[in-house]
N, C-alpha and C positions, 0 to 999 in steps of 0.2 A: 853459423859458427859462434860459439859462446866461449869467452875467455874469462877464467876466474883470476882476474888481475889483483883482486884485493885479498881473497882467501878462498880456500877450497870449500865447496858447499857440502861435501861429504867427507867421511873419514877414509883416507887413502893410505893403505899400509902394504907391507910386503906380502900379506895374505891375499893372493889374487882372488880366491873364491869369495872372501868376505868383501873385498873391494867391489867386485862385480855385483854382489847382492845390494850393497849400499847404493851403487850407481843406478841400478835398475829401479830401486824404490824411489830414488829422487826423480828419475826420469818420469815414472808413472804419476807421482804426486805433484810434481812441479812443472817440469819441462813440457810434457805432453799437453798440459792445459794451456800453456803459453804459446807453443808453436807446434803446429801439426807436422808430423814426420813419420817415416816408416821404420827407421832404425837409427839408433844413436851409438856413437863410439866415444869413449873417453881416452884421450891421449895424455900420457903422463911420463915423467922422468923418474918416478919412484921405481926402484928395482924390486921386482917380485922375487920371492924365495925360490931357490932351485934354478932351473933353466927356463922357467916360464917367461915368455915375452908377450903373451896375449891369452885372453880367455873370453869365451862367448857361450851363450846358451844355444843348444842344438834345435833346429827346426822351429824357430820362434819368429821368423820374419813376419811382420805385420802385427805381431802380438803387442798389445798395449802394456803388458807387464814385463816381458822378457826379451823383446827385440832389441838387444843391446850387446855391446862387447867392450873390452878394455884392452889397450895396447900400450906397451912400453916403447918409448922413443929410444930404440936400442942401437941406432946407427946414424952416422952423419950423411949416409947416402939415403936420400928421400925415397928412392925406388925400393930399397930394402924394407923401409917402414911401410910403404904402400903395399908391398907383398904381404906383410903381416896383417894389415888392415883387410886386404882381400881374403886372406886365409880365415880370419875370424868371422867375416861376413859370410863366407862359405859355410861355416858351421850354422849360422842363422838360417841358411837355405837348406839345412838338412844334410850337408856333406860331412863325411868323416875323413880321417886321415887315410891317405893312399897306402895300399900294401903292394906286395910283389905281383899280384894278379892284375893290378890296374895298368892300363896302357896309357902312357903319357906321350902326346905328339911332339913335345919339345924337350929340351934338356932338363928343365925343372918345371914341375907343375905346382899350382897354387896350394893344393891340399897335402903337400908333403909334410910329414910329421915333424921335421926338424929343419932348422935354417941352414943355408949354404951360401957360398959366395955368388952363386948364380941367381939371377932375378927370375922369378916365376912369370911365365907369359901365357900359360894355357891351363885348361882343366883336363884331368884324366878321364878315362872312360867310366870309372867308378863314380867320380864326382858328377858327371853329366847324367848318369843313371839316377843318382840320388836326387839331383835337381829336378828331373822329370817326375820322380815319385812324389817329391814335395808339392809340386803343382797339382797333382791328382788328389793328395790326401790332406794337405795342410792348408793353413790360411794364406791365401795369396792374392786376394782381391785388391789389396792396397797397391800392388804393382801395376795395376791397370788404371789407376787414377792419375789423370793428367795434372801436372802441377799448376796451381793457380798463377796467373801473371804476377801477382804481388809477391809470390814466393821465389821468383826467378831473379837472381842478382846478376843483371847484365844490361848492356845498352841495347835498347830495342832496335831490331833490324828487321824490316819488312822483307819477307821472302826466305827467312831461315827456318821455316816450318816450326817455329817456337812462338807460342802466343805470349807476348810480353806486355808490359804496361803501355796503355794507350792503344792496344790492338784488340779488335773484336775477334779476329781470326788470322791465321797465317798458314796458307796452303802451299807455300813455296813460291817459286817464280811463276809468271803467267803460263810458261810452257809446261811446268810441272803440276800446276793446280788442277785438281779434279773435283773440288768442292763447289757445287753449283750455287751455294748460298754466299760464297765469299768472293770479294773483289780482290784478286791477287795483287793488283797494283797499289792499293791503298791499305790492304789488310783490314778493311771494314766490311760490314755486312752490306749486301746489295739492297736495293730498295724493295719495300713490301715483303721483307722476310723478318721473322721474329728471332731467328737464331741461326747459327752457322756451325756449331759443334756441341758436343755433349751427348750423354746417354738419353737425356730427356728432350732431345731435338730430333725431329723426324720430318724429312722433306721440307726443311727450312721453317717449320712451325713447331711451337712448343707442344709436347705431349700433354694430354689432359691430366688433371690432378687425379691421382689414384691409380694411374697406369704403372705397371712394374717396369723398372729400368734395370734391375739386377735381381734375377730370381734366387730363391734360397738354394744354397749349395747342398745342404743336407738337413737333417732333423735338428741340428743345433744352430742353424742359420736362419735369418729372417729375410724375406724379400724387401728390397728397397723400392720406395714408391716416389714417383714424381709429384711435385707439389703444384705443378701448373704455372709456376713463376720462374723457376731457375732451369737452365739447360743442363746443369750438372746433377748427377745422381748423388743422393746423400751418401755419407760415409757408411761403411759396412756396419750393419747392426746384427747382433746375435740374440739367440734366445736368452731369457733371463738365466743367470748362473744358478745352477741347481735344477734346471729342467731335465726330467728323466730322459735317457737316451739308450740306444742299443737294447731295447726291450727290457729296460730296468736294470741292466748291468752297470750303468754308470749315470753320471749327472753332467750336463753340459757345463763347460767352463770356458769362457772367452771364445765361444764358437767351436769348441772341440769337445769330443766325448772321450776322455781318458779312461780306459779300462785296463785291468791287469792282463786280460786276454790279448788285447791289441799290443800292449807293450811287450809281451812275450814274443808275439809274432814279429814285431819290428826288430827285436833284438836277435832272435834265433832263427828267424825265417819260417817258411811254411812247415806245418806240422807241430809247431811248438804249442804247449799248453801250460796253464798256470799250475804250479806245484801244489801239493797238499798243504793244508794250513799248518801242519806240524813243521814244515820247512821254515815258515815265517817266524816261528818261535825262536829260531836261531838268532834273529835280530836282537833278542833280549840278552845275548851273550856279550855283545860289544867287542867282537873280534873282527879280524880281516874278512871273515866269511859271514858276517852278520852284524849289522849295526844300523843306527838311524842317522847319525851325523858324524862328520869327521872334523875335528878342530886341532890344528897343528899336528897333523898325522896321528892324532889320538881318536880311536873309534869309540863314539858315545853310544851306549846301548839304548835300545828302545824300551819304553814302558810297555807293559802287557797290552794296554789298549791301543798302542801305536805300532804293534808288531808288523802289520801289513803296510805300513807307510815307510819302511826302511829299504833294505836291500831287496831286489826283485828276484824271486825264485821261480824257475820254470822247469819243465822237462820236455824232452823231444827236441825237434828242430835239427839244425845243421851243426856239424862239427867244425865248420870253417866260418869264421867271422871276419869282417873286413877291418877289424881294429886290433891294435896291439894290446896284448894282455894275456891273461890265463883263463882257461875254462876249468872251473872247479866243480866236481861232482861228488856229493856226499849222499850215499844211498840213492834215493830218487830225487834229491834236491840238486838243482843245477843253477850255478850263478856265474857271472863274468866279473873278473877282477881286472880293470884296465891298468895298463902300464903307467899312464899319466894319472897321478893321484888327484889332479884337479878336475878330471873329466867326470861327468855325472852319469856316464853310461852304466846301466845296470841298477839304477836306483828308481824307486817308484816315484812317478812325477806328481806334481801338485794337481789337485782336483780329482784324483782317483777315489772312487767309492770305497769306503772302509766300513760301512755299516749303514743301517737305515737312517737316511737323512744325515749322514756323516761323510766327510771327505778328508783326504790327506792334504795338509798345508804345512810346508816346511817340516816334514817328517813327523807330524802330529795328526792324530785323528780327532777332528774337531766338528762341532755342530755346524751343519751346512748353512742353515738360515741365519744363524748368528754371525757367521763369517761373511756371508754374501749380503747380509742385511736385506734379504728379499722376502721377508715374511708377509708384509702387507702391500707389496707392490701391485699385485693383480687387482686388489680392490680399488686402486686409484684409477685404473684404466677402464673406462666405461664403454659400453656399446661395442663398436667394432675396432677395438684397440687391444694391443697386448703389451706386456712389460718386457723391455729388453735388458741387455747385460749391464747397462748404465742406470737401470731402474727408472727409465723414461718410457713413456707410452708411445708406441708406434702403431700406425694404422695397418690393418690387415689388407691383404691383396684385394684391390678393387674399391677401396674406400679412400676418399680424398682427405689429406691433412688440411688444417690442423686438428679439427674436432672429429674426424672420421665418421661423419654423419651422412655425407653425400657420396653416392655410388657413382663410379666412373662408367657403369654399364649404360649404354645408349638406349637399348631397347628393354622395356620392362613390360612383361606380360600383363601385370596388374593395370597398367595404363590402358592397354587395348581393351581389356574387359570393362574397365571403368568408363570408357567412351562408348563402346558398342552396346553394353547392357541397357543404359537408359534409352538409347535410340530404339533398341528392339522393343522395350516396354511401351514406348510411345506408339510405335507402329501397330503393336498388338491391340492397344486401347482404341486406336483409330479404326482398326478392322472390326472390333466388337461393336463400336457405335454404328458403323455403316451397316453391319449385319442386322442389328436391331431395327434400324430405320427401314431397311429393306423388308423385314418380316412384317412390320406394321403396315407398310404400303400394300403388301400382298393380301393382308387380311381385309382391306377395304375393297379390293377388286373382285369382280364376279369371275369365278374360276370356270374354265372350260377345258375339255380334254384336249390333249395334244395329238394332232394328226400323225399318221404314220410317216407322212412326208416330212413333217416338221421334226419328228424324232430322229429320222434318218439324217436330216441335215445337222441336227444338234450333235449327234455322235460323230459325224464326219468332220465337224469342226474341232471337236475336242481331242480325238485320238491323234490325228497328225500333229497337233500342237504339242502333245506330250512326247511323241516320238522325236520330234524336232529338238526338244529340250535334252533328251537323253543321248541322241546319236553322237554328238561331238565328243562325248566322254568315254565311248566304248573303245576297248583295245582292238586293233586289227587282228583278224584271225588268218592263219595260214596253215594248210594241211601238212606242210613239211615241218612245222615247228611242233614241239611238245607243248602241252597246255601250260600256260604261265602259272607260277606258284607265287603266293604271297609269303614273303619271309617274315617270320616273327622272331628272328634272332636278335639278341641284345648285343651281339658282337658286330664289329665293322664288316661290311661286305661291299662287293663291287657295286651293287645297285640297291637302294632303299625302295621298297614298295610305296607307291603314292596312292592317295585316295582316288577311287574311280566309281563312276555311276554306271549301273547296268540294268537292263530291262529284263524282268522275269516274266516271260510270256505265259507261263502256266498259272502263276499265282496272282497275276494282275497287280503286281506291286513294282515300285521303283525303289531299288535299294542303293543306299550310299555306303560303299564298302571301303574300309581302310584296314582294319584289323578284325579278325574273325569274331571277337567278342565285343565289338563296338559298332553295331549296325543301327542305322536309323531308317525307318520305313515310312514312305509317303504313300497314302492311298490314292488309287486312280479315280475313285469316285468322289473325290473332294468337290464340294460345291461352293467353296469360298470364292469370293470375288477377287479381282486382280490385286487390290491393295492388301487383302489378307494373305494372298499367295506370296506377295513380296515380303510380308512380315515373316512368314514361315521360312522363306529363303534366307532372310537375314538371321533368323534364329538358327537355321541350319549352319550358316557360316560361323556364327558365334559358338555353336556346339562343336563344330569342327576344330576351331581354334582351341577350345577348352580340351577337346579330345586329344589334340596333338600334344598339348602341354601335359595331359594326363599320361600319354604314352611315354613322353620323356621322363616323367616322374616314375612311371612304372618300370621303365628300363633301368633307371637308377636303383630302384628298390630291388628289382630282380637280380641286378648285379651284386647286390648285397645279400641276397638269399643264397648263401653258400653252405656247404657242409664243412664243418671244422674237423680236420684230421690231425693226427700227431704222428708223422712219419718217424719210425724208429730205424736207425742205421744198424744194419746187420754186419757181422764179421764174416768175411768170405774166406774159406779154407781152400787153398789151391793144392791139388794133388800133383805137384811137379817138383823137380829138383830145385833146391835153393841155390841161387847164383850169387856169388860174392862180388857183385859189381861195385866198383869204387864209386862212392857218392860224389856228385859234382859239388862245386863250390857254392857257398851261400848265395842265393839269388838266381841260381841256374837250375837247381833241382826241381823236379815236378812238385807242384803245390797240392795237386789233387790226385787221388788214387786212380789207377787205371780202370778199376771195376768197383761198382758200388751197388748195394742192395738196400732198399728201404721197405719196411713193413708198415702197413696202415690198414685201418678199417674203413671201407667204402661201401655205403649202402648196406651196412650190417654184414658185409663180407670181408674176410681177410685177404688182402692182395699184397703181393711183393713186386715192387718196381725194380727190375734188374737193368742196370745201366753199364755201358762201356764207354770209356772216354773216347771222344771223336778223334780219330787219327788224322793228321795232316789238315786240320781245320784251317790253319794258317801256314803259309809258306815259310821256309826256314829263314828267308831274308825279307820278311814282311815289312812293308814301309807304309807310312802315311804322309801324304803331301797335302798341304794347305797353303793359303796365301795370306800375307799380311794385308792390312788395310791399304797399304801403298802398292800392293800387287807383287811383293817380293815372295818368291817361291820358298817354302820351308818344308823340307823333307826330314822326317824323323824315323828312327828305327827303335821303337819302344823296347826298353829293357824290362826283363822280368814280367813279360806280358802274361797275365793270368789266363790260364786255359781251364775253364770250368764248365765245358759244354759236353754233354753226354747224349748218346742215343741208346735205345734199348726197347724193352717190351715188358709186359706183365708176365711174370714167371708162370710157365705151364699154360700160356695162352698163345697159341701159334700165330694168330692173325693180328695180334695187338702190336702197336708201335708207340714209341715215346721219343720226344725231343725235349731234353731238360737242361736247364742251366742251374748250377749249384753255387754260383758266385755269392749269392746272398739268400740262403735257403734254397728251396726247390721251386723253380719257376719254369713253366713251359706247357706242353701239350702231351696228352697220351690218350690211347683208346682202350676201352674195356667193354667186352660184350657188345661190340659194334656201336657203342656210345662214345662220343668225343668229350674230353674233359680238359679244362684248364686248371692248373695248380699254381698257387702263389703264396708266399709267406704273409702272415698277418703281423704287420709291424707293431700294432697297438697291443699285442698280447704277448704271451710267453714265447720263448725261443723256438720250441718245436711245433707250435700251432701254425697250420696252413689252411688256406681256404681252397676248396675244390668246387668249381662251377661247371655245369653242363655247357658245352660249347655247341649252341644251336647254329647250324651253318646254312648258308644259302645254297639252295638246290639250283640245278641248271635252268636257265631261263633264256629264251632267244633274245630278250631285251637286254641281256647282260653285255658287258664289253666283249669285243672280239680282238683279234690280233691280225698282224699282217706279216708278209715275208717279201723280201726283195732278192732277186737273183743278180749277184754281182760277179762278173767273170773272174775266175781265178787266174793267177799269173803263170802257172805252170800246167803242162798237160798232165792228165791223170792216167796212170797205168792200171789197167784192169787185169784181174787174175782170171785164169782159165779154169780154176778148180771149182768143183760143184759146191753149191750152198749146202748140200746135204752131207757133205763129207764129215765123218766123225771128228777129224782133227779140227776142222773149222768150227764145228759146234763147241769143241773143247776150248779153243783159244778165245772164242767170243765171250767166254765166261771168265777170262783172266782179268786181273786188276788193271784198271785204266785210270788215267789222271787228267784233270783239266785245271790249268792255272788260270784263275779268274781275276781280272782287274776291274774294280768298281770305280765309277766316276759319279760323284754326287753334285748336282748343279746347285746354284745359289738358292733357288726356291726350296729345294729339299733341305739344305743347310739351315735356312731360316725357319722351316717348318718344325724343327726341333730346337728352337730358341737359340740357335748358334752354339749349342753345347756339344762339343766333339765327344766328350765322354759318353753322353747319352746316345749319340749317333753310333759310336763304336759298339756299345752294348747291343743296340738294336740290330746292327749289321751282322754281328757275330751270331745272334739268334737266328737271323735269316739264313746265313750260310749253313748253320747246323740243321735247320729244317730242310734246306735244299738237298743236303746230303742224305737225309732220310729217304727222299724220293729217288735220287740217282744211285744210291747204293743198291737199289733193286735190279739195276742193270750193270752192276759192278763198276761204277764210275765214282771216283772220289773227287769232289770239287774243292780245291784249296784256294783260299783268298791270298793272293801274293802281294796285293797292294790296294790302297784306297786313296783316291784323289778327291779332295773336297774343294770346290770352287767357292771358297769362303768370302772372297771380296767381290767377285763378279764372275759371270759366266764367260768361258773362253770361246763359246760359240753362241749363235743366236738361237735361243730356246723359245719356241713359239707353240701355240696350241695345235698347230698342224703337225701330226706325227711324222708324216712323210718329209716335210721340210727339216724338222729337227733331226730326223735320222740321217738325211743327206749331209747336213752340217756336221754332225758327230762323226760320220764316216770320213769326211774330208779332213777333219781335225785329227782323227786317228791315223790316217795316212801320213799327214805332215809331221806329226809328233811321235811317230813310232820309234824313231831312233833315240829320242830323248827319254822314252818311258822304259820301265824295266820289262824284262821278257815275260810274256804271258801268251796264253792260247786264245783267250776270248775276253772281250771287254763289253761291259754293259753300263749305260748311262741311266741312273735313277733320277728322275725329274720330279720336282714338286709342282710343276705346271700341269694343270688339268688339260689333257688332250681332247680335242673335239672329235666328232664323228664316231664316238664310242669305241675308239681303237685304243686299247690299253698298252699295246706294245708293237714293235716292228723289229725284225731281225733279218740278217742275210742268211739265206738257206744254204745248206751244204758248204759251210765256209770255215769250219774249225781249222786252226793252225795257219790260216791265211791272214794277210793284213786287213781283209775285209770282214773278219769275224767279229762283228759288233751287233749290238741291239740297244734299243732305247725302250725304257720302261716307265710307265706313269706310276709314281709312288705317292700321289697326293691322297691324304687321308686313308691310307691303307695300313692295317696292322701287319704283323710279320707273316701270318698265314696267307692273307690276301696278296701280299707282295710276292711271296714265294710262288704262288700260283701262276703269276705272270712270268716271273723270271724263269721258272722251270719250263714253261711252255715255249718261250722264245729260245731257250737253250736247246730244246728239242728240235726246233727248226734248223738251228745251226748244225745239228747232228743228223740232218737228213730226214727228219720226221715231219710229214705234212699233217694238217688238221684231220681229225677223224669225225664222223657224224655224231650228233648228240646222243643217239641211242646206242653207241658202242659201249660194250660192257668191259669193265676192268675189275680185278680182284678186290680192290677196296671200294668199288662203287663209284669212284670219281677218277676220270682219265685225265692225265696231264695234257694230252694233245686234243682234248675236246674243243670243238669249234667255238663253243660259248663258254667263257670263263666263269668259274665259280670260286668261292672261298672255302670250299669243302676240304677237309683234311682228314686222313692222308690222301695222297694221290698215287696213281700207279700208271704203268704203261700197258696199253692194250697189245694184243697179239699182232695186230696190223702195224702198230708203231715199232714194236721190236723187230718185225720183219724188215721194215724200211731201214732201221738202224743197222741191221746186219748187211744189207745191200750197200749202205753208205760206207761201212767199214771195209768191205771187200773191194769196192770200186775206187774209192778215193784214198784209202790207206792214210788216215791222219796220224803221222808218226808221233806228233806231240802227245797223243793220248797214252803212249807207252813209256814216256819219260817220267819216271817217278821223281818225287822231291828227294833231294840229297839227304840221306839219313846221317845221323851222327856216327863218328867212329867207323866209317866205312873203310874196308880194306882196299888195297890197291887193285884197280880193275885188271882183269886178265882177258885178253882178246882170245876168243875161240872156246870159252867155257860155256857157251850157250846161255849166259846170263847178261842181261843188259845192265851195264854199270856206268859210273860217272865217266863222261867223255866219249861214250860209245853211242852211235846212232842205231846200231843193231849188233847182234852177236848170234850168228847162225851156225857156229861150230867151225870146223876146219875149212881151209880154202876150197877143198874138193866139193863141199856142199854149198858153196856160196852162189846163190841164185837170187836175183833181185826180188822176184815174186815170193820165193820160198822164205827169204830172210824176214820179211814182214810177218809171216805166219809163225816162224820160229821164235820171234820176239814175244809174240802173244803166248805161245806155248810155254816159253820160259816163265812168263809171269804167272801162268796158270799153275805150273809146278811149284813155284814159290808160295803161292796162295794156299795150295793144298797142303804143302808141308807145314806151313804155319798153323793151319787149321788142325792138322793131325797132332801137332805138339800141344795145342791147347786142350785137346781131348784127353791126353794122357795124364 
């Protein structure tokens, strides 16, 4: 707390906007250098003009320039003033004023636009949604920095879980403490430990200098590096101001990438675009609908060079905004005029690109390098350092401060080569000397012919010796297995091929095989003595090491040898009646189109990628549950969840499939002419440029991972139908739409495998679910993710390398926690622990819809395709499908239920698997398969209309027709009729 008891340090006037600008400049230039803090507020008795009692910048928490607010001391009631302080801080967190659509759990909510006699005690649904969005998009790392003991103004109390002066740590009372490095009784570190808390403390020891303690959040952020001395992670550092971002659309500023496109989307919602440049010329008029600055309610026009730095003009987007004001449309120019004249909503923000090496600062288009003073910073940073936003040099990832010359990497290939190479040279020289001496001695001896007996003995000694050397390296053969293949794929797979030695009986050679184009041959007729042979062995080991490194390098190079394509979005014309559906409110309408087509040139051929938005990818009440470091359960229902996942095919190519995400360019997998491809955007190039790589997949191999099944008794008897499997009606209803509500549980090892980044995990999981549906849509099953539980602090069960033990523990946990979890049909545990005995998964067979419907999946070091291969396989067991032999044929060439797992994509179900699934459906009648997700705007259910609706277990028509066995079939027939009617409408 700072009190200006002598005089004000800034000019405080009735102009709230000007006062806030003055206070922010003083905070940046003076206060922040003197005292570290996240946000500052000025409390004053000066009355602001109009009805304003407070003002703050929006979405600026943690910003060194604009994380500030000003508040008028407008009441004798301290709680009233506290409400205003909370309100302005809410703006810093990206919250806007509540409107009529926002739900407030109390009488008064914090972000209400006007004061009342009621004290605000809670945040509305809109405020909470904005807060979550701020955490995803804005700067928020400062909120996770634990205050230093010297910054806490209080009397030290050991056991209050607050590290204060004189304390090394404070983990609560001895009963509460879970920190193994801290003595809860004394709040001091235990003996023989270096640290007890902090991002640079791991297992009570300091992390090595150069290790990352906070990864880069995006392209405008820099990773923070441990210095090997402090337990605390350094303060958040950003790329140098002016660093190009968003493929050249903008320049980084204080860790953000402000672009006109993003500002239009933030203001108007999905579908909004930047208006034509002619619209921005209206800012030269100096009117309500176009200006650069506003002084005392006077609109100051922009100069011609500053036109794009004033009012923001967009087109498209939503007609409903969460703020009070007016939407003004002039031809194709759309702008927002806020009701509160002090709000900056609808103005171009500072740092926005306005030309080549030019940015907007305070409504002026200025030279970037001159403003940021960043022209010569990069030249100061030598070696492995980069310049940050404060024009200071920061070490790159893996290089230790302060001079960034020492690498934190423990193993260095050059060290191995440097040690082994001289040793190998010495051995070779010794072998040459021995050989020469041996030759000279033989020349002095009288030569005599070798007898037949001697020759035979000589050969008998030599051949067994060589066979003995080779034998331990051979792969075991089994006539029931297909011949093992060596994978040359650069992608992740279930099993990497290892080097092996084999005996070529015909050619008389011993071959050391690892990759087909890297073979080393040793002659059988070698006459080198033992020392020379040892030299060659050592050289072979050295070559193998070099070869392995070469393969790694080659894999990297091959991953970079891609074909650059420029996908062009095509406009789809629908031949159907236009429906005047009322648009939903901003933030609730669909952000991505239901159908997309992209045209591109691939291998000299024009192809069109036809995509349809994946339906029911997420359940309508999708939730995410994770745990605080203290074990507190936190469940969120993400608002405005982006759904940008599509499935499809290559147009006019029947057998092709595609699974694509459009969240950030095109990213995913597709097939074309039986060749598999991966596509991803090129970040370093233009907006439309994408890379396409051939996806070389692992073929079936008996040495690959397998899976297992468990039979767990169901709690209810199963009613079997007496109708024939060949009945036309049964064949018809088996093609009806079916639904599986899937709950995923991610263990702690899986969570750490993705650097504890929930956003990255969420994106990966959504890709997995989209791929999973590509497979299961072939048998008319839609898998919807209804929830994801992440064991972020610790595992809730004992997860061990034994698949069977982990499965048993997860099954028991599922039983005991079933009442606490949300409704689902099947649950899978994705584990980052490597399972032993080559078993990649284990599931309960024939168990869907029962409490025992669970599976455990090994997810360690698997990409999305590999993981889906295991998940789809185990889900097949749950649906009554057993393993099929390795030589079983499937339409795509890779069977889901094959005994030996592979990472080949796509996958399909064999005729045998489909037959088992039919038997399972008819014998066990899993009713949950027929319960579709609740659609929006569903009409009131009508019992007896032969349609399964909300609240109904079945609907088989009138009471006269009600038969327990027939009802199940009628449900499926109803689904089939719905599906066919939808398909018919789409064709018209």
